[in-house]
GUVOVEX-345142 format. One record per atom (N, C-alpha, C): residue number from 1; residue in three letters; x, y, z. Coordinates in nm, 3 decimals. Example, Ala and Ser with C-alpha at 12.3 -4.5 7.8 and 13.67 -1.06 7.14 Angstrom:
# residues 2
- num residu px py pz
- 1 Ala 1.319 -0.569 0.780
- 1 Ala 1.230 -0.450 0.780
- 1 Ala 1.320 -0.330 0.780
- 2 Ser 1.285 -0.225 0.708
- 2 Ser 1.367 -0.106 0.714
- 2 Ser 1.290 0.003 0.787
END
This chain:
# residues 149
- num residu px py pz
- 1 Met 23.621 1.082 13.434
- 1 Met 23.575 1.176 13.535
- 1 Met 23.546 1.101 13.666
- 2 Arg 23.597 1.155 13.774
- 2 Arg 23.578 1.094 13.905
- 2 Arg 23.439 1.129 13.958
- 3 Pro 23.372 1.034 14.022
- 3 Pro 23.240 1.066 14.078
- 3 Pro 23.253 1.159 14.197
- 4 Ala 23.148 1.236 14.221
- 4 Ala 23.140 1.318 14.341
- 4 Ala 23.105 1.228 14.458
- 5 Ile 23.168 1.250 14.571
- 5 Ile 23.132 1.179 14.693
- 5 Ile 23.051 1.278 14.777
- 6 Arg 22.930 1.242 14.807
- 6 Arg 22.839 1.333 14.877
- 6 Arg 22.755 1.258 14.978
- 7 Pro 22.698 1.330 15.074
- 7 Pro 22.605 1.264 15.168
- 7 Pro 22.482 1.213 15.092
- 8 Ala 22.432 1.101 15.137
- 8 Ala 22.311 1.046 15.076
- 8 Ala 22.192 1.134 15.110
- 9 Lys 22.095 1.132 15.020
- 9 Lys 21.968 1.201 15.043
- 9 Lys 21.856 1.101 15.019
- 10 Ser 21.738 1.133 15.063
- 10 Ser 21.627 1.038 15.056
- 10 Ser 21.602 0.989 14.913
- 11 Ala 21.628 1.071 14.814
- 11 Ala 21.607 1.031 14.675
- 11 Ala 21.701 0.918 14.632
- 12 Asp 21.808 0.891 14.709
- 12 Asp 21.904 0.785 14.677
- 12 Asp 21.858 0.647 14.723
- 13 Leu 21.757 0.641 14.807
- 13 Leu 21.721 0.516 14.874
- 13 Leu 21.699 0.401 14.776
- 14 Asp 21.614 0.416 14.679
- 14 Asp 21.583 0.306 14.587
- 14 Asp 21.707 0.262 14.508
- 15 Ala 21.788 0.358 14.466
- 15 Ala 21.909 0.324 14.389
- 15 Ala 22.008 0.247 14.476
- 16 Leu 22.020 0.282 14.603
- 16 Leu 22.113 0.212 14.691
- 16 Leu 22.063 0.072 14.724
- 17 Val 21.932 0.056 14.740
- 17 Val 21.875 -0.077 14.760
- 17 Val 21.911 -0.166 14.641
- 18 Ala 21.893 -0.114 14.520
- 18 Ala 21.922 -0.190 14.398
- 18 Ala 22.072 -0.220 14.386
- 19 Leu 22.157 -0.121 14.413
- 19 Leu 22.302 -0.141 14.404
- 19 Leu 22.349 -0.243 14.507
- 20 Asp 22.294 -0.237 14.627
- 20 Asp 22.329 -0.333 14.732
- 20 Asp 22.296 -0.475 14.687
- 21 Lys 22.182 -0.492 14.622
- 21 Lys 22.141 -0.625 14.573
- 21 Lys 22.239 -0.675 14.467
- 22 Val 22.283 -0.585 14.378
- 22 Val 22.381 -0.623 14.275
- 22 Val 22.514 -0.663 14.341
- 23 Cys 22.554 -0.587 14.439
- 23 Cys 22.686 -0.610 14.501
- 23 Cys 22.688 -0.726 14.599
- 24 Phe 22.579 -0.749 14.671
- 24 Phe 22.579 -0.847 14.779
- 24 Phe 22.484 -0.964 14.759
- 25 Gly 22.403 -0.963 14.654
- 25 Gly 22.314 -1.075 14.625
- 25 Gly 22.225 -1.110 14.743
- 26 Asp 22.229 -1.237 14.783
- 26 Asp 22.144 -1.284 14.893
- 26 Asp 22.179 -1.221 15.028
- 27 Ser 22.298 -1.162 15.039
- 27 Ser 22.338 -1.096 15.164
- 27 Ser 22.304 -0.948 15.166
- 28 Ala 22.235 -0.902 15.064
- 28 Ala 22.198 -0.759 15.057
- 28 Ala 22.102 -0.725 15.169
- 29 Trp 22.108 -0.599 15.211
- 29 Trp 22.011 -0.549 15.309
- 29 Trp 21.876 -0.536 15.240
- 30 Ser 21.772 -0.557 15.314
- 30 Ser 21.636 -0.540 15.261
- 30 Ser 21.606 -0.392 15.243
- 31 Ala 21.503 -0.363 15.166
- 31 Ala 21.458 -0.224 15.150
- 31 Ala 21.421 -0.165 15.285
- 32 Glu 21.365 -0.246 15.373
- 32 Glu 21.327 -0.199 15.508
- 32 Glu 21.451 -0.165 15.590
- 33 Ser 21.555 -0.247 15.577
- 33 Ser 21.680 -0.218 15.649
- 33 Ser 21.742 -0.088 15.600
- 34 Trp 21.743 -0.069 15.469
- 34 Trp 21.796 0.056 15.414
- 34 Trp 21.713 0.175 15.461
- 35 Ala 21.582 0.161 15.465
- 35 Ala 21.496 0.270 15.512
- 35 Ala 21.529 0.304 15.658
- 36 Ala 21.556 0.201 15.738
- 36 Ala 21.594 0.224 15.878
- 36 Ala 21.727 0.298 15.887
- 37 Glu 21.822 0.265 15.800
- 37 Glu 21.950 0.338 15.798
- 37 Glu 21.926 0.485 15.764
- 38 Phe 21.846 0.509 15.663
- 38 Phe 21.817 0.647 15.623
- 38 Phe 21.744 0.723 15.733
- 39 Ala 21.660 0.655 15.808
- 39 Ala 21.587 0.720 15.917
- 39 Ala 21.681 0.767 16.027
- 40 Arg 21.800 0.708 16.033
- 40 Arg 21.896 0.743 16.138
- 40 Arg 22.004 0.841 16.091
- 41 Leu 21.989 0.896 15.971
- 41 Leu 22.093 0.986 15.918
- 41 Leu 22.116 1.107 16.007
- 42 Ser 22.014 1.154 16.076
- 42 Ser 22.032 1.273 16.159
- 42 Ser 22.081 1.238 16.299
- 43 Thr 22.096 1.109 16.329
- 43 Thr 22.141 1.072 16.463
- 43 Thr 22.281 1.010 16.460
- 44 Asp 22.291 0.886 16.414
- 44 Asp 22.420 0.818 16.425
- 44 Asp 22.462 0.744 16.299
- 45 Arg 22.405 0.777 16.186
- 45 Arg 22.444 0.713 16.060
- 45 Arg 22.499 0.817 15.964
- 46 Val 22.601 0.775 15.891
- 46 Val 22.653 0.853 15.780
- 46 Val 22.651 0.761 15.659
- 47 Val 22.583 0.803 15.554
- 47 Val 22.583 0.730 15.428
- 47 Val 22.638 0.825 15.323
- 48 Leu 22.748 0.786 15.261
- 48 Leu 22.808 0.865 15.154
- 48 Leu 22.788 0.790 15.023
- 49 Val 22.765 0.865 14.916
- 49 Val 22.734 0.808 14.786
- 49 Val 22.837 0.857 14.685
- 50 Ala 22.884 0.765 14.600
- 50 Ala 22.966 0.802 14.484
- 50 Ala 22.868 0.823 14.369
- 51 Asp 22.863 0.945 14.319
- 51 Asp 22.759 0.985 14.223
- 51 Asp 22.825 1.040 14.097
- 52 Glu 22.803 0.972 13.985
- 52 Glu 22.848 1.024 13.857
- 52 Glu 22.729 1.031 13.760
- 53 Gly 22.621 1.091 13.809
- 53 Gly 22.497 1.096 13.734
- 53 Gly 22.406 0.981 13.773
- 54 Met 22.464 0.879 13.830
- 54 Met 22.393 0.768 13.893
- 54 Met 22.480 0.719 14.009
- 55 Gln 22.419 0.651 14.103
- 55 Gln 22.492 0.607 14.220
- 55 Gln 22.573 0.482 14.183
- 56 Val 22.705 0.493 14.198
- 56 Val 22.793 0.381 14.161
- 56 Val 22.865 0.321 14.282
- 57 Gly 22.843 0.376 14.399
- 57 Gly 22.905 0.322 14.520
- 57 Gly 22.851 0.391 14.642
- 58 Tyr 22.878 0.332 14.756
- 58 Tyr 22.833 0.392 14.882
- 58 Tyr 22.916 0.336 14.997
- 59 Val 22.912 0.407 15.108
- 59 Val 22.970 0.360 15.233
- 59 Val 22.873 0.400 15.344
- 60 Val 22.857 0.310 15.442
- 60 Val 22.767 0.334 15.555
- 60 Val 22.848 0.325 15.683
- 61 Leu 22.839 0.428 15.765
- 61 Leu 22.909 0.434 15.894
- 61 Leu 22.808 0.445 16.008
- 62 Leu 22.834 0.373 16.116
- 62 Leu 22.763 0.392 16.242
- 62 Leu 22.856 0.476 16.328
- 63 Met 22.814 0.600 16.358
- 63 Met 22.897 0.693 16.434
- 63 Met 22.827 0.728 16.565
- 64 Pro 22.858 0.655 16.672
- 64 Pro 22.797 0.688 16.800
- 64 Pro 22.829 0.833 16.839
- 65 Pro 22.736 0.899 16.908
- 65 Pro 22.760 1.039 16.944
- 65 Pro 22.881 1.062 17.033
- 66 Ala 22.913 0.966 17.120
- 66 Ala 23.027 0.982 17.211
- 66 Ala 23.156 0.958 17.132
- 67 Pro 23.243 1.058 17.126
- 67 Pro 23.365 1.045 17.045
- 67 Pro 23.459 0.934 17.091
- 68 Glu 23.447 0.890 17.216
- 68 Glu 23.534 0.782 17.263
- 68 Glu 23.485 0.644 17.214
- 69 Asp 23.363 0.638 17.165
- 69 Asp 23.310 0.512 17.113
- 69 Asp 23.358 0.491 16.969
- 70 Pro 23.391 0.367 16.933
- 70 Pro 23.439 0.344 16.797
- 70 Pro 23.329 0.360 16.693
- 71 Val 23.372 0.398 16.575
- 71 Val 23.285 0.406 16.457
- 71 Val 23.288 0.268 16.392
- 72 Asp 23.174 0.222 16.346
- 72 Asp 23.169 0.096 16.271
- 72 Asp 23.146 0.126 16.124
- 73 Leu 23.236 0.078 16.039
- 73 Leu 23.214 0.085 15.895
- 73 Leu 23.127 -0.037 15.863
- 74 Leu 22.998 -0.012 15.841
- 74 Leu 22.902 -0.121 15.826
- 74 Leu 22.899 -0.181 15.687
- 75 Arg 22.926 -0.097 15.587
- 75 Arg 22.910 -0.144 15.449
- 75 Arg 22.982 -0.050 15.355
- 76 Ile 23.048 -0.106 15.257
- 76 Ile 23.105 -0.027 15.148
- 76 Ile 23.091 -0.111 15.022
- 77 Ala 23.050 -0.048 14.915
- 77 Ala 23.031 -0.123 14.791
- 77 Ala 23.047 -0.032 14.671
- 78 Val 23.094 -0.092 14.563
- 78 Val 23.108 -0.022 14.434
- 78 Val 23.046 -0.112 14.328
- 79 Ser 22.973 -0.053 14.238
- 79 Ser 22.912 -0.126 14.127
- 79 Ser 23.017 -0.213 14.058
- 80 Pro 22.984 -0.337 14.024
- 80 Pro 23.083 -0.425 13.960
- 80 Pro 23.149 -0.362 13.837
- 81 Ala 23.075 -0.287 13.760
- 81 Ala 23.131 -0.224 13.640
- 81 Ala 23.230 -0.113 13.671
- 82 Glu 23.229 -0.063 13.794
- 82 Glu 23.314 0.049 13.834
- 82 Glu 23.427 0.008 13.928
- 83 Arg 23.440 -0.119 13.956
- 83 Arg 23.545 -0.165 14.047
- 83 Arg 23.682 -0.148 13.984
- 84 Arg 23.781 -0.132 14.070
- 84 Arg 23.921 -0.113 14.029
- 84 Arg 23.942 0.017 13.951
- 85 Thr 23.856 0.116 13.981
- 85 Thr 23.870 0.247 13.918
- 85 Thr 23.905 0.355 14.019
- 86 Gly 23.919 0.318 14.146
- 86 Gly 23.953 0.415 14.250
- 86 Gly 23.834 0.465 14.329
- 87 Ile 23.713 0.425 14.291
- 87 Ile 23.594 0.474 14.362
- 87 Ile 23.591 0.421 14.506
- 88 Gly 23.627 0.295 14.526
- 88 Gly 23.633 0.242 14.662
- 88 Gly 23.728 0.323 14.749
- 89 Gly 23.841 0.360 14.694
- 89 Gly 23.936 0.443 14.766
- 89 Gly 23.882 0.582 14.795
- 90 Gln 23.811 0.640 14.699
- 90 Gln 23.748 0.770 14.722
- 90 Gln 23.649 0.763 14.838
- 91 Leu 23.569 0.657 14.837
- 91 Leu 23.470 0.640 14.944
- 91 Leu 23.539 0.621 15.079
- 92 Met 23.644 0.539 15.081
- 92 Met 23.715 0.514 15.205
- 92 Met 23.780 0.641 15.258
- 93 Thr 23.842 0.717 15.170
- 93 Thr 23.904 0.844 15.211
- 93 Thr 23.800 0.938 15.270
- 94 Ala 23.687 0.953 15.202
- 94 Ala 23.580 1.043 15.251
- 94 Ala 23.526 0.994 15.385
- 95 Ala 23.510 0.863 15.400
- 95 Ala 23.460 0.809 15.526
- 95 Ala 23.558 0.835 15.640
- 96 Leu 23.685 0.807 15.617
- 96 Leu 23.785 0.824 15.724
- 96 Leu 23.805 0.971 15.760
- 97 Gln 23.784 1.061 15.665
- 97 Gln 23.793 1.203 15.696
- 97 Gln 23.686 1.244 15.797
- 98 Arg 23.576 1.174 15.800
- 98 Arg 23.470 1.202 15.896
- 98 Arg 23.498 1.141 16.033
- 99 Cys 23.605 1.063 16.043
- 99 Cys 23.633 0.988 16.166
- 99 Cys 23.757 1.039 16.238
- 100 Thr 23.795 1.162 16.214
- 100 Thr 23.914 1.220 16.275
- 100 Thr 23.909 1.202 16.427
- 101 Gly 24.019 1.150 16.482
- 101 Gly 24.030 1.133 16.626
- 101 Gly 23.955 1.013 16.680
- 102 Arg 23.898 0.930 16.594
- 102 Arg 23.818 0.816 16.640
- 102 Arg 23.880 0.686 16.590
- 103 Thr 23.843 0.579 16.656
- 103 Thr 23.878 0.445 16.613
- 103 Thr 23.767 0.395 16.521
- 104 Val 23.805 0.326 16.414
- 104 Val 23.707 0.269 16.321
- 104 Val 23.725 0.118 16.317
- 105 Leu 23.615 0.046 16.327
- 105 Leu 23.615 -0.099 16.320
- 105 Leu 23.537 -0.145 16.198
- 106 Leu 23.574 -0.261 16.145
- 106 Leu 23.498 -0.323 16.037
- 106 Leu 23.522 -0.471 16.041
- 107 Glu 23.438 -0.545 15.970
- 107 Glu 23.462 -0.687 15.953
- 107 Glu 23.453 -0.719 15.805
- 108 Val 23.532 -0.815 15.763
- 108 Val 23.537 -0.855 15.623
- 108 Val 23.558 -1.006 15.617
- 109 Ala 23.498 -1.069 15.519
- 109 Ala 23.518 -1.212 15.500
- 109 Ala 23.665 -1.239 15.469
- 110 Ala 23.720 -1.340 15.534
- 110 Ala 23.863 -1.370 15.519
- 110 Ala 23.901 -1.391 15.373
- 111 Gly 23.811 -1.445 15.293
- 111 Gly 23.841 -1.471 15.153
- 111 Gly 23.823 -1.353 15.060
- 112 Asn 23.777 -1.241 15.111
- 112 Asn 23.757 -1.123 15.027
- 112 Asn 23.889 -1.045 15.021
- 113 Glu 23.979 -1.096 14.939
- 113 Glu 24.115 -1.043 14.934
- 113 Glu 24.120 -0.899 14.882
- 114 Gly 24.034 -0.866 14.786
- 114 Gly 24.033 -0.729 14.732
- 114 Gly 23.998 -0.628 14.839
- 115 Ala 23.892 -0.657 14.915
- 115 Ala 23.851 -0.566 15.022
- 115 Ala 23.958 -0.559 15.131
- 116 Gly 24.012 -0.675 15.168
- 116 Gly 24.116 -0.677 15.270
- 116 Gly 24.236 -0.593 15.231
- 117 Ala 24.275 -0.601 15.104
- 117 Ala 24.389 -0.521 15.056
- 117 Ala 24.355 -0.372 15.061
- 118 Leu 24.233 -0.337 15.022
- 118 Leu 24.191 -0.196 15.030
- 118 Leu 24.202 -0.146 15.174
- 119 Tyr 24.147 -0.223 15.266
- 119 Tyr 24.148 -0.180 15.406
- 119 Tyr 24.291 -0.169 15.461
- 120 Arg 24.374 -0.269 15.433
- 120 Arg 24.513 -0.262 15.480
- 120 Arg 24.585 -0.141 15.420
- 121 Gly 24.554 -0.109 15.295
- 121 Gly 24.615 0.007 15.230
- 121 Gly 24.579 0.139 15.298
- 122 Tyr 24.469 0.139 15.370
- 122 Tyr 24.428 0.259 15.443
- 122 Tyr 24.469 0.253 15.590
- 123 Gly 24.547 0.152 15.626
- 123 Gly 24.600 0.145 15.762
- 123 Gly 24.519 0.061 15.858
- 124 Phe 24.419 -0.011 15.811
- 124 Phe 24.345 -0.102 15.899
- 124 Phe 24.434 -0.222 15.930
- 125 Glu 24.422 -0.271 16.054
- 125 Glu 24.498 -0.387 16.097
- 125 Glu 24.403 -0.490 16.157
- 126 Glu 24.433 -0.617 16.131
- 126 Glu 24.350 -0.724 16.189
- 126 Glu 24.370 -0.726 16.340
- 127 Ile 24.259 -0.730 16.413
- 127 Ile 24.268 -0.737 16.559
- 127 Ile 24.202 -0.863 16.615
- 128 Ser 24.120 -0.930 16.533
- 128 Ser 24.051 -1.049 16.581
- 128 Ser 23.986 -1.121 16.464
- 129 Arg 23.935 -1.240 16.493
- 129 Arg 23.858 -1.316 16.394
- 129 Arg 23.737 -1.377 16.462
- 130 Arg 23.631 -1.386 16.385
- 130 Arg 23.514 -1.463 16.428
- 130 Arg 23.516 -1.590 16.343
- 131 Arg 23.556 -1.699 16.404
- 131 Arg 23.571 -1.826 16.332
- 131 Arg 23.435 -1.877 16.282
- 132 Gly 23.430 -1.914 16.155
- 132 Gly 23.310 -1.973 16.098
- 132 Gly 23.188 -1.882 16.098
- 133 Tyr 23.211 -1.753 16.095
- 133 Tyr 23.102 -1.655 16.108
- 133 Tyr 23.007 -1.654 15.988
- 134 Tyr 23.062 -1.665 15.870
- 134 Tyr 22.980 -1.655 15.748
- 134 Tyr 22.931 -1.792 15.704
- 135 Ala 22.826 -1.790 15.621
- 135 Ala 22.774 -1.915 15.563
- 135 Ala 22.889 -1.990 15.497
- 136 Gly 22.890 -2.118 15.512
- 136 Gly 22.998 -2.198 15.455
- 136 Gly 23.119 -2.207 15.547
- 137 Gly 23.111 -2.143 15.664
- 137 Gly 23.218 -2.155 15.762
- 137 Gly 23.332 -2.057 15.748
- 138 Glu 23.319 -1.959 15.660
- 138 Glu 23.428 -1.862 15.640
- 138 Glu 23.441 -1.770 15.762
- 139 Asp 23.565 -1.739 15.796
- 139 Asp 23.592 -1.649 15.908
- 139 Asp 23.560 -1.504 15.872
- 140 Ala 23.520 -1.428 15.974
- 140 Ala 23.511 -1.283 15.963
- 140 Ala 23.638 -1.226 16.026
- 141 Val 23.706 -1.140 15.953
- 141 Val 23.826 -1.074 16.004
- 141 Val 23.782 -0.938 16.058
- 142 Ile 23.814 -0.912 16.185
- 142 Ile 23.782 -0.784 16.247
- 142 Ile 23.906 -0.695 16.232
- 143 Met 23.885 -0.577 16.175
- 143 Met 23.997 -0.485 16.150
- 143 Met 23.970 -0.353 16.219
- 144 Gln 24.079 -0.284 16.252
- 144 Gln 24.072 -0.157 16.323
- 144 Gln 24.161 -0.054 16.256
- 145 Trp 24.111 0.069 16.254
- 145 Trp 24.188 0.183 16.204
- 145 Trp 24.192 0.288 16.312
- 146 Gln 24.310 0.344 16.334
- 146 Gln 24.325 0.458 16.424
- 146 Gln 24.410 0.560 16.353
- 147 Glu 24.366 0.682 16.360
- 147 Glu 24.438 0.790 16.293
- 147 Glu 24.579 0.797 16.347
- 148 Lys 24.674 0.802 16.256
- 148 Lys 24.815 0.814 16.298
- 148 Lys 24.845 0.958 16.335
- 149 Ala 24.916 0.973 16.444
- 149 Ala 24.949 1.110 16.492
- 149 Ala 25.057 1.172 16.405
END
């Protein structure tokens, strides 16, 4: 059974903090950072959750009010036990459906081949790199998506 992709609600906060820690370890957002994201849901944040009775994935978008400004895909994650099941694709599809007519930007560690392949599969293209951006000197790859006419 495929999880439902739905907007996050305040009751999801603790579960997403915990899932982020599992997925990102020391690079996880703090509980305070997540609370700040949730506080902005009515302004410029979109948080979508993959829910199959428990939260198994999420995506976070920064959507500036001006449509000419690019959307930033800030974070996407799927529980390790649920990876390679299509949930990441479901989340990406739902996120991009909210970005009709807009440019979407994201950054990904150069060595994160799985994520890079997912993004390229959805039409993201590398536009730049931040050399040595991550701990250990790994590059950040900046990618862009624009809806095809």
